[in-house]
C-alpha positions as CSV (number, residue, x, y, z in Angstrom):
1,M,-5.1,9.6,-19.4
2,S,-5.5,5.9,-18.5
3,I,-8.7,4.3,-17.1
4,I,-8.4,0.9,-15.6
5,K,-11.6,-1.0,-14.7
6,S,-11.5,-2.9,-11.4
7,T,-14.1,-5.1,-9.7
8,S,-16.9,-2.5,-9.5
9,Y,-15.1,0.8,-9.9
10,S,-12.6,2.6,-12.1
11,I,-9.1,3.8,-11.5
12,Y,-8.3,7.1,-13.3
13,I,-4.7,7.9,-14.0
14,E,-4.1,11.4,-15.2
15,N,-1.6,14.3,-14.9
16,N,-2.5,17.7,-13.6
17,T,-6.3,17.5,-14.0
18,F,-9.3,16.3,-12.0
19,K,-11.6,16.2,-15.0
20,S,-12.7,12.6,-14.2
21,L,-13.4,13.5,-10.6
22,N,-15.6,16.4,-11.5
23,T,-17.5,14.1,-13.9
24,F,-17.9,11.5,-11.2
25,L,-19.1,14.0,-8.6
26,S,-21.7,15.5,-11.1
27,K,-23.2,12.1,-11.6
28,H,-23.8,11.4,-7.9
29,N,-26.1,13.2,-5.5
30,Y,-24.1,13.1,-2.3
31,S,-25.6,14.8,0.8
32,K,-22.2,15.8,2.2
33,Y,-18.5,15.6,1.3
34,I,-15.9,14.8,4.0
35,I,-12.2,15.0,3.0
36,I,-9.8,13.0,5.3
37,C,-6.2,14.2,5.1
38,D,-3.1,14.7,7.2
39,E,-1.0,17.8,7.8
40,N,1.1,17.1,4.8
41,T,-1.7,16.7,2.3
42,S,-3.5,19.6,3.9
43,N,-0.5,21.8,3.2
44,Y,0.5,20.5,-0.3
45,C,-2.5,18.9,-2.0
46,L,-5.8,20.1,-0.5
47,S,-5.8,23.6,-2.1
48,H,-5.1,22.1,-5.5
49,L,-8.0,19.6,-5.1
50,L,-10.4,22.3,-3.9
51,F,-9.4,24.7,-6.8
52,S,-9.8,21.9,-9.3
53,C,-13.2,20.6,-8.0
54,K,-15.5,23.5,-7.2
55,A,-18.1,21.0,-5.9
56,L,-15.8,20.3,-2.9
57,T,-15.6,24.0,-1.8
58,A,-18.0,23.3,1.0
59,A,-16.5,20.0,2.0
60,E,-15.9,19.2,5.7
61,I,-12.2,18.6,6.4
62,V,-11.0,16.0,8.9
63,E,-7.2,16.4,9.4
64,L,-5.2,13.6,11.1
65,E,-1.6,13.3,12.3
66,S,0.6,11.6,9.7
67,G,2.6,8.4,10.3
68,E,2.1,4.7,10.6
69,Q,2.1,5.1,14.4
70,N,-1.3,6.9,14.1
71,K,-3.0,4.2,12.0
72,T,-4.9,2.9,15.1
73,L,-8.4,2.3,16.4
74,E,-7.9,5.4,18.6
75,T,-7.6,7.5,15.5
76,C,-10.7,5.8,14.1
77,L,-12.6,6.8,17.2
78,Q,-11.7,10.4,16.6
79,V,-12.8,10.3,12.9
80,W,-16.1,8.5,13.8
81,G,-16.7,11.2,16.4
82,A,-16.0,13.9,13.9
83,L,-18.3,12.4,11.3
84,T,-21.0,12.2,13.9
85,D,-20.5,15.8,15.0
86,I,-20.7,17.1,11.4
87,G,-23.9,15.1,10.7
88,A,-22.5,12.7,8.1
89,D,-25.2,10.3,6.9
90,K,-25.5,7.2,4.6
91,K,-25.5,9.5,1.5
92,S,-22.2,11.2,2.5
93,L,-19.0,10.6,0.5
94,I,-15.7,10.2,2.3
95,I,-12.7,11.4,0.2
96,N,-9.4,10.0,1.3
97,L,-6.6,12.5,0.3
98,G,-3.3,11.1,1.3
99,G,-0.8,8.2,1.4
100,G,-1.3,4.6,2.5
101,V,-2.1,5.5,6.1
102,I,-5.0,7.8,5.0
103,T,-6.4,5.4,2.4
104,D,-6.2,2.4,4.7
105,L,-7.7,4.1,7.7
106,G,-10.1,6.2,5.8
107,G,-11.4,3.2,3.9
108,F,-11.8,1.3,7.2
109,V,-13.7,4.2,8.7
110,A,-16.0,4.4,5.7
111,S,-16.7,0.6,5.8
112,T,-17.8,0.7,9.4
113,F,-19.5,4.1,9.8
114,K,-23.3,3.5,9.8
115,R,-22.5,0.0,8.4
116,G,-20.8,1.5,5.4
117,V,-20.8,4.8,3.5
118,E,-19.3,5.4,0.0
119,F,-15.7,6.6,-0.3
120,I,-13.1,7.4,-3.0
121,N,-9.3,7.5,-2.8
122,I,-7.1,10.3,-4.1
123,P,-3.6,8.9,-3.4
124,T,-0.9,11.5,-3.0
125,T,2.2,9.3,-2.7
126,L,3.7,6.9,-5.1
127,L,3.2,4.1,-2.6
128,A,-0.6,4.8,-2.3
129,M,-1.0,5.2,-6.1
130,V,0.4,1.8,-7.1
131,D,-0.6,-0.2,-4.0
132,A,-2.5,1.0,-0.9
133,S,-5.4,2.9,-2.6
134,V,-6.2,0.0,-5.1
135,G,-7.9,-3.3,-4.2
136,G,-10.3,-2.6,-1.4
137,K,-8.2,-3.6,1.5
138,T,-8.8,-1.3,4.5
139,G,-7.4,-1.5,8.0
140,V,-5.5,-0.3,11.0
141,D,-2.6,-1.6,13.1
142,F,-3.4,-3.3,16.4
143,E,-1.0,-4.1,19.3
144,G,1.8,-3.3,16.9
145,I,0.7,-5.8,14.2
146,K,0.3,-4.3,10.8
147,N,-3.3,-4.2,9.4
148,H,-4.5,-6.6,12.1
149,I,-8.0,-5.1,12.1
150,G,-9.7,-4.3,8.8
151,T,-12.2,-5.1,6.1
152,T,-12.4,-5.6,2.3
153,Y,-14.5,-2.7,1.1
154,V,-14.0,-1.3,-2.4
155,P,-14.0,2.4,-3.2
156,K,-16.4,4.0,-5.7
157,G,-13.4,5.3,-7.6
158,V,-9.6,5.9,-7.4
159,F,-8.3,9.2,-8.9
160,V,-4.5,9.2,-9.4
161,N,-3.1,12.6,-10.1
162,A,0.6,12.0,-10.9
163,Q,1.4,15.7,-10.3
164,F,1.1,15.1,-6.5
165,I,4.4,13.2,-6.7
166,E,6.2,16.5,-7.2
167,T,5.3,17.2,-3.5
168,L,7.4,14.2,-2.4
169,N,11.1,14.0,-1.5
170,Q,13.4,11.3,-3.0
171,R,13.0,9.0,0.0
172,Q,9.2,9.0,-0.3
173,I,9.4,8.2,-4.0
174,T,11.9,5.4,-3.4
175,N,9.5,4.2,-0.6
176,G,6.7,3.7,-3.2
177,Y,9.0,2.2,-5.8
178,A,9.4,-0.9,-3.7
179,E,5.8,-1.9,-4.4
180,I,6.5,-1.5,-8.2
181,I,9.5,-3.8,-7.9
182,K,7.4,-6.3,-6.0
183,I,4.6,-6.5,-8.6
184,A,7.1,-7.0,-11.4
185,L,9.0,-9.8,-9.6
186,I,5.8,-11.8,-9.0
187,A,3.8,-11.0,-12.1
188,D,5.7,-9.7,-15.1
189,K,9.3,-10.5,-16.0
190,P,9.5,-8.1,-19.0
191,F,8.4,-5.3,-16.6
192,W,11.2,-6.3,-14.2
193,N,13.7,-6.2,-17.1
194,T,12.5,-2.6,-17.8
195,L,12.8,-1.6,-14.1
196,K,16.4,-2.9,-13.9
197,K,17.4,-0.1,-16.3
198,F,16.2,2.6,-13.9
199,K,18.8,4.0,-11.5
200,K,17.6,7.5,-10.8
201,T,14.6,8.6,-8.7
202,N,13.0,10.6,-11.5
203,Q,12.7,7.4,-13.6
204,F,10.6,5.6,-11.0
205,Y,7.3,7.3,-11.4
206,S,6.3,8.1,-15.0
207,E,2.6,7.8,-15.8
208,T,3.4,4.8,-17.9
209,I,5.2,3.0,-15.0
210,I,2.4,3.9,-12.5
211,A,-0.3,2.7,-14.9
212,K,1.6,-0.6,-15.6
213,A,2.0,-1.3,-11.9
214,I,-1.7,-0.6,-11.1
215,E,-2.8,-2.7,-14.1
216,L,-0.7,-5.7,-12.9
217,K,-2.1,-5.5,-9.3
218,N,-5.6,-4.9,-10.6
219,N,-5.5,-8.0,-12.8
220,I,-4.8,-10.1,-9.7
221,V,-7.4,-8.3,-7.5
222,K,-10.1,-8.9,-10.0
223,K,-9.5,-12.6,-9.9
224,D,-9.4,-12.8,-6.1
225,L,-10.9,-9.8,-4.2
226,H,-11.0,-11.5,-0.8
227,E,-7.5,-13.0,-1.0
228,K,-8.4,-16.7,-1.1
229,H,-5.6,-17.7,-3.5
230,I,-3.7,-15.6,-6.1
231,R,-4.0,-12.3,-4.3
232,K,-1.8,-13.7,-1.6
233,S,1.1,-13.2,-4.1
234,L,0.9,-9.5,-3.5
235,N,2.4,-10.2,0.0
236,F,5.8,-11.0,-1.4
237,G,8.3,-9.2,0.8
238,H,5.6,-8.3,3.3
239,S,5.8,-11.2,5.8
240,I,9.4,-10.2,6.7
241,G,8.9,-6.5,5.8
242,H,5.8,-6.0,8.0
243,A,7.7,-7.8,10.9
244,L,10.6,-5.4,10.5
245,E,8.4,-2.4,10.1
246,S,6.4,-3.2,13.3
247,T,9.6,-4.0,15.2
248,L,11.4,-0.8,14.3
249,I,8.3,1.4,15.0
250,E,8.1,-0.3,18.4
251,Q,11.7,0.5,19.0
252,K,11.0,4.1,17.9
253,K,13.5,3.8,14.9
254,D,13.0,5.5,11.6
255,I,11.6,3.2,8.9
256,L,9.2,3.5,5.9
257,H,7.0,0.8,4.6
258,G,8.7,0.4,1.2
259,E,12.1,0.3,2.8
260,A,11.0,-2.6,5.0
261,V,9.4,-4.4,2.0
262,A,12.7,-4.0,0.1
263,Y,14.5,-5.7,2.9
264,G,11.7,-8.3,3.1
265,M,12.1,-9.1,-0.6
266,I,15.8,-9.8,-0.3
267,I,15.3,-12.1,2.8
268,E,12.3,-13.9,1.2
269,S,14.3,-14.3,-2.1
270,E,17.1,-15.9,0.0
271,I,14.5,-18.3,1.3
272,A,13.1,-19.0,-2.2
273,Y,16.6,-19.8,-3.3
274,I,17.2,-22.3,-0.4
275,L,13.9,-23.9,-1.3
276,K,15.0,-24.2,-4.9
277,H,12.3,-21.8,-6.3
278,I,14.7,-19.4,-7.9
279,T,18.2,-19.9,-9.2
280,K,21.4,-18.4,-7.7
281,K,21.6,-16.1,-10.8
282,E,18.0,-14.8,-10.1
283,L,18.7,-14.3,-6.5
284,Q,21.8,-12.3,-7.2
285,E,19.9,-10.3,-9.8
286,I,17.2,-9.4,-7.2
287,K,19.8,-8.6,-4.5
288,D,21.9,-6.5,-6.8
289,Y,19.1,-4.2,-8.0
290,I,17.3,-3.8,-4.7
291,G,20.7,-3.2,-3.0
292,L,21.5,-0.5,-5.6
293,I,18.3,1.4,-4.7
294,Y,17.9,0.9,-1.0
295,K,20.3,1.3,1.9
296,K,21.3,-1.7,4.1
297,I,19.4,-2.1,7.4
298,N,21.5,-3.6,10.2
299,I,19.5,-6.0,12.3
300,T,20.4,-6.3,16.0
301,S,19.7,-9.5,18.0
302,S,16.9,-7.8,19.9
303,T,15.4,-6.7,16.6
304,K,15.6,-10.2,15.1
305,K,13.9,-11.6,18.2
306,M,11.0,-9.2,18.0
307,M,10.6,-9.8,14.2
308,L,10.2,-13.5,14.7
309,K,7.4,-12.8,17.2
310,Y,5.6,-10.6,14.7
311,I,6.1,-13.2,11.8
312,L,4.1,-15.7,13.9
313,H,1.1,-13.3,13.6
314,D,1.3,-12.9,9.8
315,K,-2.2,-13.0,8.2
316,K,-1.3,-15.7,5.7
317,N,-0.3,-18.2,8.4
318,I,-2.6,-21.2,8.8
319,G,-2.6,-22.6,12.3
320,N,1.0,-23.2,13.2
321,N,2.1,-23.3,9.5
322,L,4.0,-20.3,8.4
323,C,3.1,-19.2,4.9
324,L,5.3,-17.1,2.6
325,S,4.5,-15.8,-0.9
326,L,7.8,-16.4,-2.7
327,P,9.0,-15.9,-6.3
328,K,9.0,-19.1,-8.4
329,S,11.4,-17.8,-11.0
330,I,11.2,-14.1,-11.7
331,G,7.7,-13.1,-12.9
332,N,5.8,-15.9,-11.1
333,Y,5.1,-16.8,-7.5
334,E,4.1,-19.7,-5.2
335,L,2.5,-19.7,-1.7
336,I,4.6,-22.0,0.5
337,C,2.8,-22.9,3.8
338,D,5.2,-25.2,5.5
339,V,8.1,-22.8,6.1
340,D,9.9,-23.6,9.3
341,I,10.6,-20.6,11.6
342,S,14.1,-21.9,12.1
343,L,14.7,-21.3,8.3
344,I,13.6,-17.7,8.7
345,E,15.8,-17.3,11.7
346,T,18.8,-18.7,9.9
347,V,18.4,-16.4,6.9
348,L,17.8,-13.3,9.2
349,S,21.1,-14.1,10.8
């Protein structure tokens, strides 16, 4: 088992046990437990959690529909209503059991209900384990824009049970692996060199790999919880990736977050090369490995046009200045805030 200390909470990484969660629950006198899940985690993870943590036997269950398209204020209204109906109070604990949509939305609900109640995250996907559930970012999508409404509100704990990855298909595992690639490219070149050796899905999610990715992200978050400077590095691949994800969801096409981020990392690496932040050899190294793991995404002219619209709403932008977090050699990053939209358009083409 690994324990990583974050800003004011701990991240527990263990396999096939909830010993740490049971200890946590025994130390707190919560009036009520509310588990937020979706139909997938209800089917594949909930029974294991309830069997392992007897204190949760009487927990209230709030089940939501899965999918990024449901990460909205409308869904929050339903959850706030359910919490009100079951009599949740300031001493209640919200338990987010799920992937990134559940941890993002559940954290946002917790941060706003009665001006803030405590919550914990139990991530069930590789994506949520290494990224979404760690760091205190909560939020929902608004008018198609990813995480446009949200708060920074840290959990009381994060409990990573690697056994839940066994419930995922290969596409969902590869989806989460994109965030592991990202953190290596902007924070740790030796870790990147390790990842490059991995070609098969079953190599992407060992407890060691998960712990390393979480540790690297956590080191950045502890220095900059509210994303004033270095935490912006974690957005590498996301300016383009979020724009692609929002566009394809609007066009009702199939896309996962990590697949969009993988595409975004290639495009943003191309921009970093043009701006002389990485060498041609480094660019080719990044493209070769990501291209080996992820399928190509063909972008139509209408998709490109919509993506450019979404890029203008990116959270890192300052006024009319477009900001991208780009690799500055592999293992480092730099925030560039004078990127011309025409450059992005050229590279997308």
